[in-house]
C-alpha positions, 0 to 999 in steps of 0.5 A: 643840518642833517636830512632827518633834522631838515625834515623834522623842521619842515614838518613842524613848520607845516603843523604850526602853519596849520594851527595858525590857519585853524585858530584864524578860522575858529576866530572868524566863526566866533565873530558872529555878532560883529559887523559884516563889513569888519569880517569882510575887511579881515578876510581881504586882508588875510587873502592879500597877505596869503597871495603876498606870502605865496609870491615871496615863496615863489621868488625865493625858490626861483633864486635858490633854484638858479644857484642849485642849477649853477652848482650842478652845472659846475659839478658836471663840468668838473667831472668832464676831463675834456672840459677840464683840459680846455679850461684853466683854473681861473675859470673855475675860481670865477665860477666858485666866486660867483656862486659864493657871491650869489649865496651871500646875496640870497642870505642877506635877502633872507636876513632883510625879510626876517628883520622885516617880519620881526618889525611886523610882529612887534607892531602887531604885538603893540597893537594887541596889547593896546586892544587888550588894555582897552578891553580891560578898561571897557569891562571895568567900566561895565562892571561899575555901571552894573553895580551902581544900577542894582543894589548889591545887598539884594543881589548877594541875598538872592545869590546865597539863596539860590546857592543854598537851594541848589546845594541842598538839591544837587549831589555833592559829586555832581557839584564838584564836577561842575565846579571843576569844569567851570574853574578849569576851562570846561570839558577840554581843559582850556584847549582847542577841541581838535588838540584835545581830541588828538591828546586823547588819541596819543594817551591811549596809543602811548603808555608813558608820558615821556613818549607821549609828549615827544610824539605830540610836540611834533603835531603841537609845536605851540605847546610845551612839555609842562603844559602837556603834563598839566593837561595829563594831570587835569584829564586824570582828575576829570575822569575820576570826577566824571566817573563819580558823577555818573555813579551819583546820577545812577543812584538818583535815577534808581531812587526816582524809579523806586519812588515812582513805583510806590506812587503808582501802587498807591494811585492804583489802590485809590483808583481801584477803590473809586471804581468799586464805589462808582460801580456801587452807586452808578448805574450800568453803562449800556453799549451798542450791540452792533459795535460788539458784532464788529469787534467779534468779526474782526477777532475771527478775521485776525484768527483766520489770518494767523491760522493761514500764516502758521499753515504756510510756515508749516508747509515750508518747513515740511518741504525743506525737511523733505529736501534735506532728507533727499540730499542726505540719502543721495550722499549716503548712497554715494558713499556706500557705492564708493565703499563697495568699489574700495572693498571689491578692489581690495578683494581682487588684489587679495585674490591675485596675491593668493594665486601667484606661485611662489618665487614669481615676482611682478615684473617692474619697469627698471628706469636707468636713473644714473644714465639719465643723470649723466646725460643731464650733466653733459647737456648742462656742460655743453650749454654752459660752454655755448653760453660762455662762447656767446658771451665772449663773442659779445664782449669782444664786439663790445670791446671792439666798438669802444676801442674806436677813437676818431679825432675830431677836426672842425677844419675838415668841413671845408676840405674835400673828401678823397672820393671827391678828389679822385672824381675831380682829378679824373674829370680834369684829366679827361676834360669832363668829356668821358663817354659812356661805352655801350658794350660795357656791362658792369661799371665801377661806381666812380666811372658812372657818367654824372652831370657836369661840375658846377661853376661854384665848385670848379677850381677846388682841389 
């Protein structure tokens, strides 16, 4: 398989696993009215199966890593020329046969596990089918019992009466929208909420249906292209019906508001007539004068507070205006000073030009650019030659170091070195009784007096 295909298969498997886990969690959340013991047993079974799955995955990974390590070791040995010289083809043939046996055994183990999983899937499907059958039987028995307990004629009449009342009062667009939701699985079209939100996001992102389906199948491996196309048509119908319902509700609200205004006007006129009649026939109500004084004091206090607030705001505004005027005046003064300086400089330049006699030119400094360029070129050439010389010397050093070739002989470990042979020969010729001469200032390193030869070293040449 190509690496892109392998990566796509891995992503599909991970997405499918997430879908299964999400479905399991939603199922457990829906089992609120079931016995707690049943839910705990389901959770324990799920945790045990999860631990077993992780253990199997670790074992498979270990066996696969062992095969990969053997292959990498063989690949490294094949690249080593010295190893190839010391070993014959039988060794490599044996390694390849062992690798092939390990691969075949690993494949057989995978096939056995797949067969076991298929058998478990069959058993689960059989148990699920039996449970569905039992649920259908239970639902049929409950419907028959309910029909026997109540009279069907009364129920049909009540249902028809309610339907006629609702159909008369409800707008047809609203009724059609609710009927559409009831027949097609609610606001999500029978899909999960997360899947439907993902579908709407991809529908906004991609323009064509084909592009959306190809991108959506990577995140929803349990869906087919036909299901996605059907959901897209359902969503289009859903939006149209929802828009019609929104317009119908807006019309109904406008009608209710206009009707309410008319009712308020009628009530106001009736209240005015009643109050005028009561004033004509009833005696005037006398109020306590202390309450009037309190209200008057409160009003005066509020007016004073309002005037103080207005005064504070006006003072703040005046201060801000004064600061702004000062800043503007300062900047204007600075600008005028700069303009005056520029004018004076221009006048000075014009005076100098006018006072200069004819034929006199201002002396300008001559810069020998060509000479400087030639000096730069010479410096760069010298630098390049120096760099080449240093690179050649470093290359010679590297080549001299790489040319060294020392033969390795394990038998040399038990042989004495040339320095040791000279030392032993000198000690045997002089019987190990060489004395140090005091008048001799400098000695050769081999003639420096040392300790005696150990017993285990005597006789070795």
